[in-house]
VOGU-3710 file (C-alpha; in Angstrom, 3 decimals, decimal comma):
1> mkkvlialcl> -85,902/-2,428/81,083  -87,677/-0,501/78,336  -84,558/-0,374/76,180  -83,943/-4,080/76,704  -87,454/-5,001/75,612  -87,240/-2,797/72,533  -83,879/-4,273/71,542  -85,167/-7,803/72,124  -88,246/-7,102/70,042  -86,290/-5,628/67,158
11> slvlvfavss> -83,838/-8,535/67,210  -86,579/-11,145/67,102  -88,378/-9,281/64,311  -85,182/-9,225/62,283  -84,484/-12,923/62,918  -87,954/-14,032/61,903  -88,017/-11,746/58,879  -84,657/-12,984/57,606  -85,449/-16,660/58,179  -88,883/-16,369/56,582
21> famasdyanr> -87,471/-14,543/53,572  -84,730/-17,153/53,219  -87,260/-19,996/53,240  -89,451/-18,229/50,700  -86,452/-17,506/48,468  -85,340/-21,120/48,704  -88,754/-22,178/47,447  -88,756/-19,685/44,548  -85,163/-20,311/43,477  -84,873/-24,055/43,117
31> dlgemwevde> -81,375/-25,484/43,204  -80,788/-26,765/39,683  -77,244/-27,869/40,423  -78,314/-31,408/41,222  -79,313/-31,951/37,610  -75,716/-32,227/36,544  -74,853/-35,185/38,746  -74,271/-38,040/36,295  -71,695/-40,740/35,912  -68,639/-39,084/34,374
41> tlytwkvnat> -67,143/-42,344/33,101  -65,523/-41,607/29,749  -66,501/-43,702/26,804  -63,608/-45,361/24,990  -64,213/-44,307/21,413  -63,470/-46,827/18,695  -63,494/-44,389/15,789  -61,402/-41,256/15,343  -63,076/-38,969/17,865  -61,133/-35,883/16,810
51> lggqtnlpav> -63,130/-35,765/13,561  -60,113/-34,492/11,660  -57,801/-31,919/13,149  -57,070/-29,301/10,486  -57,622/-26,452/12,963  -56,106/-28,295/15,910  -59,278/-28,105/17,989  -59,574/-30,270/21,091  -60,857/-33,812/20,671  -64,568/-34,431/21,021
61> nlgatggnas> -65,522/-35,297/24,581  -67,879/-38,246/24,683  -68,285/-38,788/28,400  -71,446/-36,866/29,215  -75,055/-37,466/28,311  -75,272/-33,739/27,765  -76,461/-33,047/31,291  -73,049/-32,691/32,902  -71,744/-29,142/32,784  -68,247/-30,228/33,801
71> itnvndqlia> -67,769/-32,261/30,606  -68,459/-30,145/27,561  -67,339/-29,527/23,998  -68,128/-25,815/24,319  -64,741/-24,140/24,733  -62,872/-20,969/23,803  -60,967/-22,633/20,945  -64,177/-23,739/19,248  -65,875/-20,374/19,751  -62,881/-18,618/18,188
81> altsttfvkp> -62,861/-21,062/15,264  -66,472/-20,204/14,379  -65,445/-16,748/13,201  -61,832/-17,393/12,165  -62,447/-20,342/9,813  -62,664/-19,558/6,097  -65,608/-21,560/4,804  -66,161/-22,547/1,162  -69,185/-23,625/-0,841  -70,744/-26,562/0,969
91> nnlicaftdg> -70,275/-30,160/-0,049  -71,810/-31,399/3,216  -75,052/-30,274/4,855  -75,880/-30,943/8,506  -79,402/-30,139/9,644  -79,458/-30,364/13,454  -82,862/-30,390/15,147  -84,091/-29,612/18,620  -87,544/-31,163/18,360  -90,083/-28,831/19,946
101> ggfpeitfte> -87,434/-26,229/20,778  -87,999/-22,492/21,069  -86,202/-19,288/22,039  -87,367/-19,187/25,704  -85,987/-22,674/26,298  -82,580/-21,680/24,913  -82,509/-18,479/26,989  -83,411/-20,291/30,191  -80,988/-23,152/29,628  -78,100/-20,778/29,079
111> yvsgnlivne> -79,046/-18,841/32,202  -78,894/-21,877/34,499  -76,179/-23,950/32,815  -73,732/-21,517/31,244  -72,737/-20,551/27,706  -74,458/-22,403/24,850  -72,623/-22,833/21,561  -75,797/-22,244/19,509  -75,766/-18,616/20,647  -72,253/-18,287/19,209
121> mpyqgshrtn> -73,330/-19,289/15,708  -72,739/-16,217/13,511  -76,019/-16,183/11,564  -79,255/-16,241/13,540  -82,869/-15,863/12,502  -86,285/-17,356/13,117  -89,110/-19,021/11,227  -92,856/-19,522/11,512  -94,077/-23,064/11,841  -97,831/-23,077/11,187
131> slnpttlkan> -99,167/-25,734/8,834  -101,754/-25,339/6,089  -105,469/-25,758/6,511  -106,257/-28,142/3,615  -109,624/-26,463/3,017  -108,685/-22,785/3,041  -104,982/-23,284/2,206  -104,184/-20,708/4,881  -101,222/-21,296/7,194  -103,293/-20,970/10,359
141> vttdsaaggt> -103,010/-24,395/11,984  -100,528/-25,065/14,781  -98,223/-27,683/13,333  -97,013/-31,091/14,397  -93,631/-32,668/13,664  -94,913/-34,234/10,443  -95,994/-30,989/8,758  -93,179/-29,012/10,395  -90,561/-31,536/9,351  -92,002/-31,726/5,843
151> alatgyktay> -91,697/-27,958/5,349  -88,011/-28,132/6,229  -87,395/-31,355/4,307  -89,248/-30,453/1,104  -89,750/-26,678/0,989  -93,520/-27,275/1,017  -95,986/-26,246/3,667  -98,507/-29,025/4,138  -101,327/-30,175/6,398  -101,108/-31,417/9,961
161> gymaidvkkn> -99,967/-35,047/10,088  -98,660/-35,170/6,486  -95,107/-36,347/5,777  -93,508/-35,450/2,408  -96,922/-35,085/0,766  -98,644/-31,834/-0,141  -102,137/-30,782/0,969  -103,611/-32,833/-1,897  -101,576/-35,859/-0,755  -99,274/-35,807/-3,770
171> eiptlaevlr> -95,756/-37,066/-3,072  -93,106/-34,347/-3,050  -89,336/-34,958/-3,161  -87,334/-34,505/0,010  -84,001/-32,728/0,161  -82,293/-36,022/1,026  -83,788/-37,712/-2,038  -82,818/-34,841/-4,355  -79,250/-34,576/-3,034  -78,700/-38,299/-3,519
181> ekfgkiigiv> -80,245/-38,359/-7,006  -78,584/-35,157/-8,249  -75,146/-35,375/-6,600  -74,850/-38,882/-5,181  -74,648/-37,594/-1,596  -74,329/-40,032/1,304  -77,477/-39,766/3,441  -77,743/-39,999/7,226  -81,039/-39,976/9,134  -80,300/-40,010/12,867
191> ttdwsydatp> -82,645/-39,494/15,807  -82,922/-40,221/19,504  -86,610/-40,911/18,769  -88,395/-43,692/16,898  -86,756/-44,177/13,512  -90,090/-43,764/11,713  -91,304/-40,819/13,744  -92,528/-37,732/11,948  -89,330/-35,712/11,518  -86,982/-38,515/10,384
201> aafggahcer> -89,753/-39,953/8,214  -90,382/-36,570/6,560  -86,704/-36,382/5,568  -86,289/-40,099/4,946  -88,652/-40,645/2,064  -91,892/-41,609/3,834  -94,566/-40,047/1,623  -97,720/-40,622/3,675  -99,581/-39,605/6,812  -97,675/-40,118/10,020
211> ndsakgkqmg> -99,767/-43,058/11,267  -99,601/-44,935/7,960  -97,618/-48,161/8,126  -96,575/-47,549/4,493  -93,778/-45,417/5,929  -91,867/-48,632/6,712  -91,771/-49,723/3,084  -91,088/-46,224/1,805  -88,176/-45,524/4,134  -86,805/-49,020/3,483
221> tfapdlwigv> -87,028/-48,437/-0,253  -85,289/-45,074/0,020  -82,674/-46,822/2,179  -80,689/-44,106/3,968  -77,005/-44,958/4,068  -76,891/-44,372/7,816  -80,130/-44,777/9,744  -80,145/-44,666/13,547  -83,080/-44,610/15,937  -85,348/-46,643/18,170
231> gtndysptqy> -87,355/-49,369/16,428  -85,578/-49,227/13,066  -86,597/-52,822/12,376  -90,251/-52,423/13,405  -91,427/-52,624/9,794  -88,669/-55,009/8,609  -87,223/-52,460/6,144  -84,398/-54,751/5,007  -86,920/-56,698/2,921  -86,992/-53,756/0,504
241> vsaeddvyla> -83,245/-53,749/-0,222  -81,104/-56,327/-2,012  -78,029/-58,180/-0,808  -75,923/-56,009/-3,136  -76,847/-52,981/-1,030  -74,781/-54,496/1,793  -77,049/-53,228/4,563  -76,154/-54,242/8,099  -78,944/-53,946/10,673  -77,422/-53,644/14,144
251> knwaeaeany> -79,587/-54,429/17,154  -77,647/-52,276/19,635  -74,802/-49,768/19,765  -71,984/-52,238/20,368  -73,080/-54,232/17,317  -73,126/-51,034/15,236  -69,530/-50,281/16,203  -68,426/-53,834/15,453  -69,954/-53,671/11,947  -68,791/-50,195/11,041
261> nhnklwvdlp> -67,472/-51,027/7,552  -70,645/-52,070/5,740  -71,945/-50,088/2,773  -75,087/-49,111/4,676  -75,509/-49,214/8,440  -78,916/-49,244/10,111  -79,076/-49,241/13,898  -82,161/-50,386/15,818  -81,596/-48,916/19,267  -83,465/-50,706/22,076
271> nitdttgfsa> -86,057/-48,972/24,231  -84,746/-47,964/27,614  -86,918/-49,603/30,247  -84,786/-48,769/33,292  -86,327/-45,499/34,465  -84,136/-44,858/37,488  -82,630/-41,823/35,791  -85,982/-40,008/35,765  -87,580/-37,943/38,476  -90,421/-39,563/40,373
281> enlnqscciy> -92,878/-37,201/38,688  -91,991/-38,323/35,184  -91,320/-42,043/35,044  -91,778/-43,793/31,710  -92,305/-47,499/31,185  -90,556/-47,465/27,837  -88,955/-44,635/25,961  -86,361/-43,315/23,571  -82,832/-42,131/24,238  -83,615/-39,248/26,567
291> nyfdyatiks> -80,566/-37,559/28,015  -82,167/-37,387/31,446  -80,760/-40,890/31,908  -77,357/-41,198/33,479  -74,504/-42,601/31,462  -74,602/-46,046/33,092  -78,288/-46,513/32,240  -77,754/-45,550/28,603  -74,724/-47,798/28,221  -76,285/-50,827/29,948
301> sgnatismmt> -79,375/-50,595/27,728  -77,297/-51,015/24,567  -77,568/-47,393/23,523  -75,343/-44,362/23,054  -75,374/-40,826/24,399  -76,225/-38,007/22,016  -72,557/-36,976/21,865  -71,536/-40,513/20,913  -74,228/-40,748/18,243  -73,225/-37,400/16,717
311> afsltwlqak> -69,491/-38,107/16,566  -70,012/-41,629/15,238  -72,432/-40,446/12,529  -70,200/-37,650/11,254  -67,150/-39,901/11,198  -69,063/-42,640/9,358  -70,604/-40,294/6,778  -67,302/-38,531/6,084  -65,528/-41,851/5,574  -68,198/-43,025/3,118
321> seannnvgff> -68,033/-39,708/1,271  -64,260/-39,942/0,899  -64,538/-43,540/-0,292  -66,892/-42,330/-3,042  -64,759/-39,570/-4,581  -65,694/-37,073/-1,859  -69,315/-36,761/-2,996  -70,295/-35,177/0,317  -73,128/-36,043/2,647  -76,409/-34,854/4,123
331> mmfentgtdm> -77,241/-35,573/7,760  -80,419/-34,887/9,688  -79,846/-35,276/13,435  -82,731/-34,840/15,869  -82,894/-34,776/19,652  -86,484/-35,564/20,584  -86,001/-35,134/24,328  -86,619/-31,382/24,108  -90,076/-32,094/22,685  -90,912/-34,657/25,343
341> aghaqevewg> -89,818/-32,324/28,148  -92,202/-29,703/26,774  -95,078/-32,181/26,602  -94,319/-33,215/30,184  -94,006/-29,541/31,210  -90,935/-30,502/33,221  -88,500/-27,586/33,279  -85,501/-29,453/34,734  -85,772/-32,199/32,141  -85,927/-29,548/29,431
351> vieyratdem> -82,702/-27,939/30,630  -80,866/-31,253/30,449  -82,167/-31,960/26,932  -81,229/-28,500/25,636  -77,777/-28,846/27,133  -77,473/-32,222/25,400  -78,655/-30,674/22,136  -75,985/-28,008/22,504  -73,330/-30,730/22,849  -74,678/-32,266/19,634
361> vaiclkface> -74,418/-28,890/17,882  -70,913/-28,271/19,283  -69,644/-31,492/17,714  -71,285/-30,565/14,395  -69,704/-27,098/14,490  -66,298/-28,562/15,313  -66,628/-30,872/12,330  -67,521/-27,897/10,114  -64,521/-25,866/11,288  -62,264/-28,817/10,448
371> npdtlvvfta> -64,097/-29,469/7,167  -64,917/-25,968/5,857  -66,973/-27,286/2,950  -69,756/-28,001/5,479  -72,905/-25,975/6,155  -74,565/-26,438/9,564  -78,178/-25,349/10,064  -79,645/-25,624/13,559  -83,408/-25,289/13,925  -86,641/-26,799/15,270
381> dhetggmklk> -89,781/-28,168/13,671  -92,010/-26,347/16,193  -92,097/-25,283/19,837  -93,663/-27,517/22,480  -95,070/-26,411/25,813  -95,520/-22,702/25,105  -92,750/-21,762/27,538  -93,028/-18,281/29,024  -90,365/-16,330/30,907  -92,405/-13,865/32,940
391> ngwesdlskv> -90,990/-10,615/34,346  -88,539/-11,305/37,139  -87,914/-14,922/36,188  -84,149/-14,559/36,666  -84,619/-14,244/40,428  -87,815/-16,254/40,774  -87,794/-19,527/38,877  -91,463/-20,099/39,663  -92,069/-17,558/36,858  -90,554/-19,943/34,299
401> kytssshsnq> -93,530/-21,906/33,065  -94,737/-24,190/30,341  -98,230/-22,959/29,467  -99,416/-26,016/27,556  -98,806/-29,724/27,203  -99,062/-29,448/23,425  -97,386/-27,647/20,528  -97,521/-23,868/20,259  -97,349/-21,381/17,391  -94,234/-19,624/18,706
411> dvpvfalgye> -91,567/-18,770/16,155  -88,510/-21,001/16,474  -84,788/-20,389/15,918  -82,796/-21,048/12,779  -79,024/-20,582/13,167  -76,332/-21,249/10,568  -72,566/-21,629/10,180  -70,698/-22,013/6,894  -70,023/-20,281/3,599  -71,099/-16,680/4,216
421> eyaklfanek> -72,986/-16,161/0,952  -75,373/-18,955/1,931  -75,201/-19,015/5,737  -76,216/-15,346/6,023  -79,497/-16,086/4,218  -80,790/-17,808/7,342  -80,229/-14,658/9,448  -83,696/-13,308/8,722  -86,555/-12,786/11,141  -89,958/-14,274/10,380
431> lfncqvgklm> -88,949/-16,636/7,617  -91,457/-19,347/6,855  -90,348/-22,888/7,653  -90,744/-23,926/4,018  -88,380/-21,079/3,064  -85,752/-22,556/5,384  -86,065/-25,831/3,465  -85,775/-24,027/0,135  -82,727/-22,088/1,354  -80,957/-25,297/2,417
441> ayamgvedfg> -81,572/-26,725/-1,048  -80,381/-23,494/-2,703  -77,168/-23,557/-0,651  -76,510/-27,101/-1,894  -77,003/-26,140/-5,554  -80,677/-27,132/-5,954  -82,646/-24,096/-7,098  -85,878/-25,652/-8,392  -87,092/-26,919/-5,048  -90,133/-26,477/-2,859
451> mpadewpeyd> -93,375/-24,588/-3,363  -93,458/-22,937/-6,826  -93,164/-19,163/-6,556  -95,851/-18,589/-9,193  -98,348/-20,620/-7,159  -97,231/-19,559/-3,672  -95,573/-16,114/-4,031  -95,585/-15,498/-0,277  -93,128/-18,396/0,133  -90,705/-17,346/-2,597
461> iapviagewg> -87,059/-17,111/-1,488  -85,972/-14,765/-4,299  -86,293/-11,659/-2,053  -84,234/-13,392/0,641  -81,467/-14,266/-1,799  -81,514/-10,752/-3,257  -81,223/-9,199/0,184  -84,611/-7,518/-0,174  -86,401/-9,516/2,482  -86,740/-6,495/4,750
471> kteateekvt> -88,318/-4,476/1,924  -91,104/-6,930/1,176  -93,847/-7,759/3,589  -94,669/-11,425/3,781  -98,318/-12,235/4,343  -99,013/-12,202/8,074  -101,199/-15,179/8,897  -103,316/-15,019/12,029  -103,388/-18,353/13,745  -106,609/-19,411/15,404
481> yiegkvlgia> -105,439/-21,206/18,516  -107,754/-21,826/21,444  -106,565/-23,234/24,739  -109,316/-24,300/27,101  -109,402/-24,333/30,845  -108,467/-27,501/32,662  -111,799/-29,156/33,394  -112,563/-31,902/35,843  -115,285/-34,187/37,170  -115,155/-35,604/40,700
491> akaetseikf> -116,887/-38,877/41,524  -119,553/-38,543/44,248  -119,652/-42,257/44,856  -118,271/-45,481/43,481  -118,911/-45,624/39,727  -117,817/-47,400/36,546  -118,169/-44,431/34,159  -117,277/-40,744/34,100  -118,156/-38,614/31,090  -118,825/-35,068/29,988
501> tlnnmntgah> -119,328/-33,037/26,812  -117,602/-29,947/25,457  -120,327/-27,913/23,725  -120,558/-24,966/21,330  -117,227/-25,669/19,628  -118,363/-24,714/16,112  -115,153/-25,745/14,336  -114,493/-26,409/10,680  -114,323/-29,957/9,399  -110,536/-30,028/9,416
511> amltlavkvp> -109,977/-28,599/12,873  -107,616/-30,407/15,185  -108,526/-30,964/18,812  -105,796/-31,917/21,259  -106,910/-33,329/24,582  -104,653/-33,900/27,555  -106,562/-36,275/29,827  -105,500/-37,237/33,344  -107,328/-40,260/34,743  -107,309/-42,037/38,118
521> agatnivitd> -105,700/-45,426/38,573  -108,938/-47,320/38,033  -109,505/-46,020/34,492  -109,328/-48,731/31,833  -110,764/-47,284/28,612  -111,613/-43,978/26,927  -114,005/-43,214/24,064  -114,176/-39,771/22,437  -117,101/-39,087/20,086  -118,586/-36,158/18,171
531> engnvlreqa> -122,220/-35,022/18,218  -123,179/-37,599/15,584  -121,711/-40,480/17,499  -118,631/-40,762/15,271  -115,791/-42,242/17,300  -112,813/-39,884/17,119  -110,666/-42,035/19,397  -111,167/-45,233/21,354  -108,287/-46,590/23,378  -107,479/-48,854/26,277
541> ldgasnyfad> -105,783/-46,901/29,049  -103,075/-49,481/29,602  -100,045/-47,270/29,047  -99,086/-49,039/25,818  -99,296/-46,043/23,496  -98,493/-42,957/25,518  -95,322/-41,454/26,946  -96,827/-40,366/30,259  -99,385/-43,075/30,900  -97,717/-44,098/34,141
551> qgcyffslka> -98,763/-40,713/35,513  -102,302/-41,286/34,294  -101,803/-38,646/31,562  -102,804/-39,335/27,947  -102,567/-37,034/24,931  -104,922/-37,350/21,980  -104,804/-35,367/18,729  -108,180/-35,691/17,012  -109,265/-34,639/13,542  -112,919/-33,902/12,938
561> vadltkvtvk> -114,679/-35,956/10,255  -117,302/-33,212/9,832  -118,036/-29,784/11,270  -117,595/-30,201/14,990  -119,893/-28,597/17,540  -119,361/-30,826/20,542  -117,178/-33,644/21,783  -118,038/-36,209/24,446  -115,347/-37,863/26,533  -116,296/-41,074/28,359
571> vtgtfakade> -113,880/-42,853/30,671  -114,774/-46,300/32,004  -113,244/-48,345/34,780  -113,530/-48,675/38,544  -113,623/-45,353/40,359  -113,748/-44,594/44,065  -115,375/-41,613/45,724  -113,525/-38,335/44,930  -111,613/-39,842/41,975  -111,336/-37,180/39,304
581> vlvdyvtvga> -110,917/-37,027/35,522  -109,167/-33,878/34,272  -109,115/-32,623/30,673  -107,112/-29,790/29,141  -108,097/-29,027/25,552  -106,563/-27,069/22,680  -108,290/-26,433/19,350  -106,682/-25,162/16,153  -108,220/-24,701/12,728  -110,481/-22,553/10,590
591> nintmdnydv> -113,743/-20,924/11,650  -113,609/-21,756/15,319  -115,124/-19,865/18,202  -113,327/-17,884/20,832  -112,653/-19,580/24,140  -115,293/-17,429/25,838  -117,993/-19,203/23,858  -117,122/-22,636/25,166  -119,357/-24,260/27,703  -119,806/-27,750/29,032
601> ttvetdayas> -122,738/-30,003/29,637  -123,753/-29,977/33,273  -123,209/-33,439/34,633  -125,078/-34,114/37,858  -125,768/-37,773/38,540  -125,696/-39,974/41,580  -122,234/-41,103/40,481  -120,342/-37,901/39,694  -120,536/-34,146/40,018  -120,611/-31,225/37,590
611> vhdvaetvei> -117,808/-30,245/35,275  -115,675/-27,571/36,920  -112,581/-25,517/36,258  -109,880/-27,127/38,384  -108,445/-23,682/39,115  -111,579/-23,132/41,184  -112,810/-24,936/44,274  -114,342/-28,315/43,491  -117,923/-28,295/44,747  -119,040/-31,831/45,472
621> paedktddka> -122,508/-31,914/47,128  -122,265/-31,250/50,868  -122,994/-34,784/52,009  -120,122/-36,058/49,871  -117,469/-33,452/50,692  -114,165/-34,948/51,713  -111,788/-33,742/54,424  -108,908/-33,361/52,014  -107,243/-29,972/52,171  -105,069/-28,369/49,555
631> elpefvipla> -101,392/-28,503/50,360  -99,963/-25,044/51,070  -96,836/-23,819/49,285  -93,696/-24,433/51,284  -93,032/-20,780/52,046  -96,485/-20,002/53,550  -95,932/-21,820/56,854  -92,630/-20,112/57,814  -94,061/-16,720/56,881  -97,184/-17,326/58,964
641> vgavaiiaiv> -95,190/-18,563/61,979  -92,899/-15,575/61,768  -95,803/-13,145/61,563  -97,643/-14,674/64,566  -94,458/-14,678/66,635  -93,780/-11,029/65,857  -97,334/-10,012/66,789  -97,102/-11,924/70,055  -93,812/-10,239/70,968  -95,195/-6,785/70,212
651> vvmvvvlkkk> -98,278/-7,450/72,382  -96,105/-8,618/75,283  -93,869/-5,588/74,934  -96,838/-3,180/74,990  -98,321/-4,824/78,103  -95,007/-4,734/79,942  -94,354/-1,124/79,034  -97,847/-0,067/80,184  -97,240/-1,677/83,562  -94,023/0,293/83,853
//
C-alpha cells in the first residue's frame, strides 16, 4: 500500500506540475500565428507588375497587405541579386521610411515572422534623431516627425515641429526641390498617412510649422509629380497649379489607375472607417492605410495595400522619367503604421506593420536590381514607443515591451543598396540624421547641401566621405528626457470636474511636454494650463482629433510659452464614483529637473481623491472603497490550484502512512 500511495503521489505531482507549467508558458508565449490570417485574394494589376525584368527576378506579388507571411516578395532570387548586381552611379533615389521604426522592432519582427529583406541590405548603419533646442542650439530634444523628416530632407537639424525651416524659421531647400531644379528629376511623395503630415510635408516643399495651414499652398505650389496619401485635397492644392500642368486629382485608387497617363497624378485616398480589421483593444473611428486591415477592407474602402502603392509608384515614376529623356526620379515612400503601433503600444500591430514595410522595401530593392542606376536608402525619422527586448524575450514574449506611448531618443537604422562608392557611406554607426540627408544629396551629385560645415562642423560629412569617420569623434550630445510615472485620480463621488497639477517642473521656455491622458466615458473637455493661467491646450474630447480617442486615450504635445514650473490638467464632464483620469507625462528640453524632483499637488475634495501612481494601490477613503478586485494573470490560478492539490495529496499520504 505504501508503494502505491507514493507512486500515486508522484504521478499527481508530475501531472499538476506539467499542466501548470504548460498553462503558464501558454500565457507567456502568445500565439502570433493568427496575425497572418488575411484574405489572400490576388489583386489584378493593371500596370507592368514585374517592374522590368533585366535580372529575371520573379514578378512582384501584390496580394498581401504585408501581414501575410505566405505571400511575400522576399525570396532567394532577390537576396542573391542584392550582392550579384553591378550597380552604377544613381540616376534614381528611393528613400523608404518606416515612420517611428527602430532596431528592436526589426529584430522582434524577424524573430516571429521570418527573414526580413532589410537585414539583407549590404550596407547598414544608424543615425541619431534628436532635434535642436532653438535657444541653446544643442541637439538635446527628442524629435518629432517634422524635425526628423526635415533633417533627412534638407540636411539641416531643426527644432521640434519645424518642417523645411531652420531654427530661425528661414526656409531651407529640400532634396526633392534641389533634384528637380538642378536635374529635372521626377518627384514622388507617397505615404500611407495624411498627405500633409510631417514627413511628406518636410520633403514636399512645406516650409512652415507642422500645424500651419500654409503647408497646403506650399505643397501645392511645389506640385510633386506623383503625390499619394490620405486627404490630399484637404487644402485644395490644385488651385496653385495651372491647367498646363495637367494635374489629375483622383479621389480613390481605382480612379488613379484609370487616369494613369496624366502629366501629374495626385491621389486623395479616403479614410478607412470600417474598423473590423483591428483588434478590440485598438479600434479607430477614422484612420489612414494601416496594414492591420485585411485586404477586403482596404479594397472596399477605395484604397490600396502598401505593396500595390509601391509597385504602382515605381512604375509610374520610371515611365515619366523615360518619357523625359531618362532624367531619373526621386521617391519618398513612408509607412506610418509602424509609428501608430508604437504610439498604441500594440506589439502585434507593430509586427504586421514592419512586415508590410519589409514588403515595400523588397519591391524597391527588386526595382533597383533591375534598374542598377538606382540608390535605395531605408531609414526612419525617429523611434516610437521605446521598445525594449529584455533578457529572455525569445522564450517569454511578455518581456517584449513598449516603454512609452511617445517618441524616444533611440538611434534608428539606415540601410542602403546601390553604387558601392555611395551606398557604403551609410554603413556608419552614430551618424547624425542631417548627415544622412547630406549623404543622399552627395550621392545624387549635390555637394553644397545641408548645414554649412564652417557653421556646424560636428555635422560635416567630409570625414565620412574620406573614410575617416571612425578617427574623428563627433560631439556626443546628452539628451534630457524625463518620463514620469503614470498618475491617476479616482472620483470619490459623482462629479463634473477632475483636475490636478504637476509641480516643480522647472523647465526651460522651449521645453516640450507630452501628455498621454486616459479619460472615462463621461469626459467631454480638457484644459491644460501653466502656472500663469496660459492655456497650453484646450480641446473637446469628442474623438475628432486623436487616433485612439475611442479608447479614451488622448495625446498632447505642448510647448511652453515661458519657463514652466507647473502644469494643471482639468477634465470636465459627467463622472461616476470610481471613474479615473490617468496621465503619463514625458518632458524633453533644456534645463529640466530629474524625475525624482517631480511632485504633484495633493487633491483631496469631496469629489475626488489624491493623485497616485497607478502602479500602486489606489487609496480611496475607506467609506468609498469599491469591491472591485484586480484581475489576476491567467497563469496564477492554475499554478495555485496545482500547488493546493499537491499539498493536499501529501497530507493525505502522510496520515495514511502513519496509520500503517
